C-alpha positions as CSV (number, residue, x, y, z in Angstrom):
1,M,16.6,-36.2,32.9
2,H,15.0,-37.2,29.5
3,K,11.9,-35.2,30.8
4,N,13.5,-32.5,31.5
5,Y,15.1,-32.5,28.0
6,L,11.9,-32.8,26.3
7,L,10.5,-29.9,28.4
8,L,13.3,-27.5,27.5
9,R,13.3,-28.6,24.1
10,S,9.2,-28.0,23.7
11,T,9.6,-24.5,25.2
12,Y,12.2,-23.8,23.3
13,M,10.6,-24.6,19.9
14,S,7.4,-22.9,21.2
15,K,9.1,-19.6,21.9
16,R,10.7,-20.1,18.4
17,L,7.5,-20.7,16.4
18,A,5.8,-17.7,18.2
19,L,8.8,-15.5,16.9
20,V,8.7,-17.0,13.7
21,A,5.0,-16.2,13.1
22,T,5.6,-12.6,14.3
23,A,8.3,-12.2,12.1
24,W,6.5,-13.4,9.3
25,T,3.8,-11.1,10.3
26,A,6.0,-8.1,10.2
27,S,7.5,-9.1,7.0
28,C,4.2,-9.4,5.2
29,G,2.9,-6.2,6.9
30,A,5.8,-4.3,5.4
31,A,5.1,-5.6,2.0
32,F,1.4,-4.8,2.5
33,Y,2.5,-1.2,3.6
34,L,4.7,-0.7,0.4
35,G,2.3,-1.9,-1.9
36,H,-0.8,0.0,-0.6
37,S,0.6,3.4,0.5
38,T,-0.5,6.2,-1.5
39,S,1.4,8.7,-0.1
40,D,4.7,7.7,-0.3
41,D,5.4,7.1,3.3
42,S,7.8,4.1,2.6
43,S,9.8,5.8,-0.1
44,T,10.1,9.0,2.2
45,E,11.4,6.3,5.0
46,I,13.7,4.8,2.8
47,S,15.0,8.2,1.6
48,N,15.4,9.3,5.3
49,L,17.4,6.2,6.1
50,Q,19.6,6.8,3.0
51,E,20.4,10.3,3.8
52,N,21.1,9.6,7.4
53,Q,23.3,6.7,6.9
54,N,26.5,8.7,7.0
55,T,25.5,11.0,10.0
56,T,23.4,8.8,12.5
57,N,24.7,6.1,14.4
58,R,27.8,6.2,12.0
59,V,30.3,3.4,12.5
60,S,33.0,1.7,10.6
61,I,31.8,-1.1,8.4
62,R,34.6,-3.7,7.9
63,T,34.1,-5.8,4.5
64,G,34.4,-9.8,4.4
65,G,32.5,-12.5,6.6
66,S,30.3,-15.1,4.9
67,E,27.3,-17.2,5.9
68,S,29.2,-20.0,7.2
69,N,31.1,-17.8,9.9
70,I,28.2,-16.0,11.1
71,S,27.0,-18.4,13.6
72,E,30.5,-18.9,14.9
73,R,31.1,-15.1,15.2
74,R,27.7,-15.0,17.2
75,S,28.6,-17.8,19.7
76,D,31.9,-15.9,20.5
77,S,30.4,-12.8,21.1
78,R,27.8,-14.4,23.6
79,S,30.6,-16.1,25.4
80,A,32.8,-13.1,25.7
81,S,33.1,-11.8,29.1
82,T,32.6,-8.0,27.8
83,S,29.5,-6.9,26.0
84,R,29.1,-6.8,22.2
85,T,30.3,-3.2,20.7
86,Q,28.5,-1.5,17.8
87,T,31.0,-2.6,15.4
88,D,30.2,-6.5,16.5
89,F,26.5,-5.6,15.5
90,T,27.6,-3.9,12.1
91,Q,29.5,-6.9,11.1
92,Q,26.7,-9.2,12.1
93,V,24.1,-7.3,10.1
94,T,26.5,-6.6,7.3
95,D,27.0,-10.7,7.0
96,L,23.3,-10.8,7.0
97,A,22.6,-8.3,4.2
98,K,25.1,-10.3,1.9
99,M,23.5,-13.5,2.1
100,S,22.0,-14.1,-1.4
101,D,19.6,-16.9,-0.2
102,P,16.4,-15.5,1.3
103,I,15.6,-18.4,3.4
104,A,19.1,-18.2,4.9
105,R,19.0,-14.6,5.3
106,A,15.7,-14.9,7.2
107,Q,17.0,-17.8,9.3
108,G,20.2,-15.5,10.2
109,M,17.8,-12.7,11.0
110,L,15.7,-15.1,13.6
111,D,18.7,-16.5,15.1
112,L,20.0,-12.8,15.5
113,V,17.0,-11.2,17.1
114,E,16.3,-14.0,19.2
115,N,19.8,-13.7,21.2
116,L,19.4,-9.9,21.8
117,S,19.0,-8.3,25.1
118,A,16.7,-5.3,25.2
119,E,19.4,-3.1,25.3
120,E,21.2,-4.2,22.3
121,F,18.4,-3.7,19.7
122,E,19.1,-0.2,19.2
123,G,22.6,-0.8,18.2
124,V,21.5,-3.7,15.9
125,I,18.7,-1.5,14.2
126,A,21.7,1.5,13.9
127,A,23.9,-0.8,12.1
128,F,21.0,-2.1,9.8
129,R,19.7,1.6,8.9
130,G,23.5,2.4,8.5
131,L,23.7,0.0,5.5
132,G,21.3,2.2,3.4
133,M,17.8,1.1,2.8
134,T,15.9,-0.3,-0.4
135,R,12.4,-1.5,-0.7
136,E,13.6,-5.3,-0.5
137,R,14.8,-4.5,3.0
138,M,11.8,-3.1,4.5
139,G,10.6,-6.4,5.3
140,E,13.8,-7.2,7.6
141,Y,13.6,-3.9,9.0
142,G,10.0,-4.6,10.1
143,I,11.2,-7.8,11.7
144,L,13.8,-6.0,13.8
145,L,11.2,-3.6,15.2
146,T,8.6,-6.2,15.8
147,A,11.1,-8.1,17.8
148,W,12.5,-5.1,19.6
149,A,8.7,-4.1,20.4
150,K,8.3,-7.6,22.3
151,V,10.9,-6.8,24.7
152,D,11.3,-3.0,25.0
153,P,8.2,-1.3,23.2
154,L,8.7,2.1,24.6
155,G,12.3,2.1,24.0
156,A,11.7,1.1,20.4
157,L,9.1,3.9,20.0
158,D,11.4,6.5,21.6
159,Y,13.8,5.3,18.9
160,A,11.8,5.7,16.4
161,K,10.4,9.2,17.3
162,E,13.8,10.2,17.6
163,N,15.3,8.8,14.1
164,T,12.6,8.3,11.8
165,G,10.3,10.7,9.8
166,T,7.3,8.9,8.7
167,S,4.9,6.7,10.7
168,F,6.2,2.9,9.5
169,A,8.9,2.3,12.2
170,R,6.0,3.5,15.0
171,Q,3.0,2.0,13.2
172,T,5.1,-1.3,13.0
173,I,6.5,-1.2,16.9
174,L,2.5,-0.7,18.1
175,A,0.9,-3.4,16.0
176,S,3.6,-5.9,17.7
177,W,3.2,-4.3,21.1
178,A,-0.7,-4.6,20.8
179,Q,-0.7,-8.0,20.3
180,T,0.4,-8.8,23.6
181,Q,-0.5,-5.5,25.7
182,P,-3.2,-4.1,23.4
183,E,-4.8,-1.6,26.3
184,A,-1.0,-0.3,27.0
185,A,-0.2,0.4,23.4
186,I,-3.7,1.8,22.8
187,A,-3.2,3.9,25.9
188,W,0.3,5.3,24.3
189,A,-1.3,5.8,21.0
190,Q,-3.9,8.3,22.4
191,G,-1.7,10.2,24.5
192,N,1.2,10.4,21.8
193,F,-1.0,11.8,19.3
194,E,-1.5,15.7,18.5
195,P,-3.8,16.5,15.8
196,D,-3.6,19.4,13.5
197,G,-5.5,20.8,10.8
198,D,-4.4,18.3,8.0
199,N,-4.3,15.1,10.1
200,Q,-7.1,14.3,12.4
201,A,-6.8,10.5,12.1
202,N,-4.2,8.9,14.9
203,P,-1.8,7.0,12.8
204,W,-0.7,4.9,15.9
205,L,-4.1,3.6,16.4
206,V,-3.7,2.6,12.6
207,G,-0.9,0.5,13.6
208,I,-2.7,-1.2,16.5
209,I,-5.6,-2.0,14.6
210,K,-3.2,-4.0,11.9
211,G,-1.9,-5.6,14.9
212,I,-5.1,-6.6,16.7
213,A,-7.5,-7.3,13.9
214,S,-7.0,-11.1,13.7
215,Q,-7.1,-11.7,17.5
216,D,-9.4,-9.1,18.6
217,L,-12.1,-8.0,15.9
218,T,-14.2,-6.6,18.2
219,R,-12.0,-4.0,19.7
220,A,-10.3,-3.4,16.4
221,S,-13.8,-2.2,15.0
222,Q,-14.2,0.1,17.8
223,L,-10.9,1.7,17.3
224,L,-11.8,1.9,13.4
225,E,-14.9,3.4,13.7
226,E,-13.2,6.3,16.0
227,L,-11.1,7.1,13.1
228,P,-12.1,9.9,10.8
229,L,-12.2,9.7,7.3
230,S,-8.4,9.4,6.2
231,R,-5.9,7.4,4.3
232,G,-5.0,6.0,7.5
233,R,-8.6,4.6,8.3
234,G,-8.5,3.0,4.5
235,E,-5.1,1.3,5.6
236,A,-6.6,-0.1,9.0
237,L,-10.0,-1.1,7.4
238,T,-7.9,-3.1,4.7
239,A,-6.6,-5.0,7.7
240,V,-9.6,-5.7,9.3
241,L,-11.2,-7.1,6.2
242,D,-8.1,-9.5,5.7
243,G,-8.6,-10.9,9.0
244,L,-12.4,-11.4,8.4
245,L,-11.7,-12.7,4.9
246,Q,-10.1,-15.6,6.5
247,Q,-13.0,-16.5,8.6
248,G,-15.1,-16.4,5.3
249,P,-17.3,-13.7,3.1
250,T,-20.1,-14.5,5.0
251,E,-18.4,-13.0,8.7
252,A,-17.0,-10.1,6.5
253,K,-20.7,-9.3,5.0
254,N,-22.1,-9.5,8.5
255,W,-19.7,-7.3,10.3
256,I,-20.0,-4.4,7.6
257,N,-23.8,-5.0,7.8
258,N,-23.3,-4.0,11.5
259,L,-21.3,-1.1,11.2
260,S,-22.7,2.3,12.4
261,D,-20.6,4.4,10.4
262,D,-22.4,5.0,7.0
263,R,-19.4,6.1,5.1
264,L,-17.3,3.2,6.6
265,R,-20.0,0.5,5.9
266,E,-20.1,1.9,2.2
267,G,-16.4,2.1,1.8
268,A,-15.9,-1.4,3.4
269,A,-18.8,-2.9,1.3
270,A,-17.1,-1.5,-1.8
271,R,-13.6,-3.2,-1.0
272,L,-15.2,-6.3,-0.4
273,A,-17.2,-6.3,-3.5
274,V,-14.2,-5.8,-5.5
275,T,-12.8,-8.7,-3.8
276,L,-15.8,-11.4,-4.2
277,A,-15.8,-10.1,-7.7
278,E,-12.9,-12.3,-8.7
279,E,-15.5,-15.3,-8.2
280,D,-18.7,-14.0,-9.4
281,P,-19.0,-10.0,-10.4
282,R,-22.6,-10.0,-11.0
283,A,-23.1,-11.5,-7.7
284,A,-20.5,-9.3,-5.9
285,L,-22.4,-5.9,-7.8
286,D,-25.9,-7.1,-6.6
287,W,-24.6,-7.5,-2.9
288,A,-22.8,-3.9,-3.3
289,S,-26.3,-2.5,-4.3
290,A,-27.9,-4.0,-1.4
291,V,-25.7,-2.1,0.9
292,S,-26.2,1.4,-1.0
293,E,-26.1,2.7,-4.1
294,E,-23.0,4.6,-3.0
295,S,-21.0,1.1,-2.3
296,L,-22.2,0.1,-5.8
297,T,-21.1,3.3,-7.3
298,R,-17.7,3.0,-5.6
299,A,-17.2,-0.6,-6.6
300,S,-18.3,-0.9,-9.9
301,G,-15.5,0.9,-11.9
302,Q,-12.8,-1.8,-11.1
303,I,-15.4,-4.8,-11.1
304,V,-16.9,-3.9,-14.6
305,G,-13.2,-3.2,-16.0
306,D,-12.2,-6.4,-14.9
307,W,-15.7,-8.4,-15.8
308,A,-15.3,-6.9,-19.5
309,K,-11.9,-8.5,-20.0
310,D,-13.7,-11.9,-19.9
311,D,-17.3,-10.8,-21.0
312,P,-17.6,-7.3,-22.4
313,Q,-20.9,-8.0,-23.9
314,G,-22.1,-9.2,-20.4
315,A,-20.5,-6.2,-18.5
316,Q,-21.8,-3.6,-20.8
317,A,-25.5,-4.9,-20.7
318,W,-25.1,-4.7,-17.0
319,V,-24.1,-1.2,-17.0
320,E,-26.8,0.2,-19.3
321,G,-29.3,-1.3,-17.0
322,Q,-28.0,0.8,-14.1
323,P,-28.7,4.5,-12.7
324,E,-27.0,7.3,-14.3
325,Q,-24.8,7.7,-11.2
326,V,-23.6,4.1,-11.5
327,Q,-23.3,4.2,-15.3
328,A,-21.1,7.0,-15.1
329,A,-18.7,5.1,-12.6
330,A,-19.2,2.0,-14.0
331,G,-18.3,3.6,-17.7
332,R,-14.6,4.4,-16.5
333,G,-14.0,0.8,-15.9
334,L,-15.5,-0.3,-19.1
335,M,-13.9,2.3,-21.1
336,N,-10.4,1.1,-19.4
337,T,-11.1,-2.4,-21.3
338,I,-13.2,-1.7,-24.3
339,A,-11.5,1.3,-25.9
340,R,-8.2,-0.8,-25.9
341,E,-9.5,-3.6,-27.9
342,N,-12.2,-1.8,-30.1
343,P,-12.1,1.9,-30.0
344,L,-14.8,2.3,-32.5
345,E,-17.2,0.6,-30.0
346,A,-16.2,2.3,-27.1
347,S,-16.9,5.5,-28.6
348,A,-20.2,4.5,-29.8
349,W,-21.1,3.5,-26.6
350,L,-19.9,7.0,-25.1
351,S,-22.1,9.0,-27.8
352,Q,-25.0,7.9,-25.8
353,H,-24.0,10.3,-23.2
354,E,-22.4,12.9,-25.0
355,G,-22.6,16.3,-23.2
356,N,-23.4,14.9,-19.7
357,P,-21.0,16.0,-17.2
358,A,-21.5,12.7,-15.2
359,F,-19.7,11.1,-18.1
360,D,-16.4,13.3,-18.4
361,G,-14.7,10.6,-16.3
362,A,-15.7,7.9,-18.7
363,V,-14.5,10.2,-21.4
364,Q,-11.1,10.6,-19.5
365,S,-10.7,6.7,-19.4
366,F,-11.5,6.5,-23.3
367,V,-8.8,9.0,-24.2
368,F,-6.0,7.5,-21.8
369,N,-6.6,4.0,-23.7
370,T,-6.8,5.2,-27.3
371,I,-4.3,8.2,-27.5
372,Q,-1.7,5.8,-28.8
373,S,-3.7,3.8,-31.4
374,E,-5.9,6.3,-32.4
375,P,-5.1,9.7,-31.3
376,E,-7.4,11.8,-33.2
377,M,-10.3,10.0,-31.9
378,G,-9.2,10.8,-28.8
379,A,-8.7,14.5,-29.3
380,D,-12.3,14.7,-30.6
381,W,-13.8,13.4,-27.5
382,I,-11.4,15.5,-25.4
383,M,-12.8,18.7,-27.1
384,K,-16.5,17.0,-26.0
385,V,-15.6,17.2,-22.3
386,T,-18.1,19.6,-20.6
387,D,-16.0,21.4,-18.3
388,S,-13.8,23.6,-20.6
389,G,-11.0,23.5,-18.0
390,Q,-10.7,19.9,-17.4
391,S,-10.5,19.5,-21.3
392,E,-7.7,21.8,-21.5
393,R,-5.8,19.9,-18.8
394,L,-6.7,16.3,-20.3
395,F,-5.2,18.0,-23.5
396,H,-1.9,19.1,-21.9
397,R,-1.6,15.5,-20.3
398,V,-1.8,13.5,-23.4
399,L,0.3,16.2,-25.8
400,G,3.6,14.8,-25.1
401,T,2.7,11.0,-25.8
402,W,0.8,12.1,-29.0
403,M,4.1,14.2,-30.0
404,R,6.3,11.6,-29.3
405,D,4.4,8.8,-31.2
406,D,3.2,10.9,-34.0
407,S,4.2,14.6,-34.2
408,E,2.9,14.8,-38.0
409,S,-0.8,13.9,-37.0
410,L,-0.7,16.4,-34.2
411,S,0.5,19.3,-36.2
412,N,-2.3,18.5,-38.6
413,Y,-4.8,18.2,-35.9
414,L,-3.9,21.6,-34.2
415,Q,-4.2,23.3,-37.6
416,N,-7.4,21.8,-38.5
417,N,-9.4,22.2,-34.9
418,D,-10.3,24.6,-32.7
419,V,-7.6,23.9,-30.1
420,H,-7.4,26.1,-27.0
421,E,-4.6,28.6,-27.6
422,S,-2.6,27.4,-24.3
423,I,-2.3,24.1,-26.2
424,V,-1.0,25.4,-29.4
425,R,1.4,27.2,-27.7
426,R,2.8,24.4,-25.7
427,A,2.8,22.3,-28.9
428,E,4.7,25.1,-30.7
429,R,7.4,25.0,-27.8
430,Q,7.8,21.4,-28.0
431,F,8.1,21.4,-31.7
432,E,10.7,24.0,-31.4
433,E,12.8,22.0,-28.8
434,Q,12.3,18.9,-31.1
435,D,13.9,20.6,-34.2
436,R,17.0,21.9,-32.3
């Protein structure tokens, strides 16, 4: 009896630890997705959920309930002879959402998904979506989707296809499925993607790469190299690099050096260099340069900007020793830091490259960082941008800030300098609105 008890207990704990790990991965994945998304997919997903909460799987939500009675109600529902209803699911999810203690809420969510049958997940997901979504709930949403994928990935994918408008849900489900049945998940991803003119990258493979990067780097790398240049490939690359860095920077460097796709190798090297620069910016830049000048160019702006916060002279000296392409890219980062602290010094550095189109980006960085402290100096540099159209657009972008901070100096500048007519007209309209 004692041995059987220990065996059962060990089995239970193993399953629970696996579920906890999966749930944690889903939660972190949701956080990563929200933090790195550049196309606002996550915001669109939240908006879709909020818009649908009154029309999709609508149920009557009872108020009340507390953290102490959730487990009691769950026990009662499991022992009932009839199946649980949508209202039961809604009440459980509502009670969980009301918990103020995040640890208790996570524990309750794990307890909930552990005891659901494959057929019950849809009701729980519908109830959760019916509450209305916030960014804070996306991690818990990811946990529910991940757990559903473990027991019924095809059902979960069908539901996501019918009820969600972005890639978040399906990528989360596929990442979970791929951890146990990678080839089945890959086959689904390849069979359910139809490329169009604007989207040639398979977003479902992106989810799979995120799911298997930490356990099958070779397969994840193969899939990554199959993706065309896209935001999705960038997301997948980040997942692979995160997995590699857990093994150490040497492994990550070796992997990058062995990539056959030049664009992918250059982008991966630039990203890794930014991470390595947290310890030693000069060494990180040297390594990026050894991969290619393009990698160095892509990484230099961010690295130099951060480096200049601690060692402006060292960063500036490094920039001045580089080829023009690298100087121009690194100059953006340099201006982001130096122009805030010492506009005169930053302006003197830019003067070395006045009239060079390659440095128009560095001028833009200078302007954004000085328009509040030294607006006339910033405006003078706007007038020196070599592309007249870009110069005009840049002035339009800073006009509102300058008018809000010091409308009198703006008026004087416009009267005494040869500024494009469209800028003068726009300023006049804003002055009129200000006087009303």
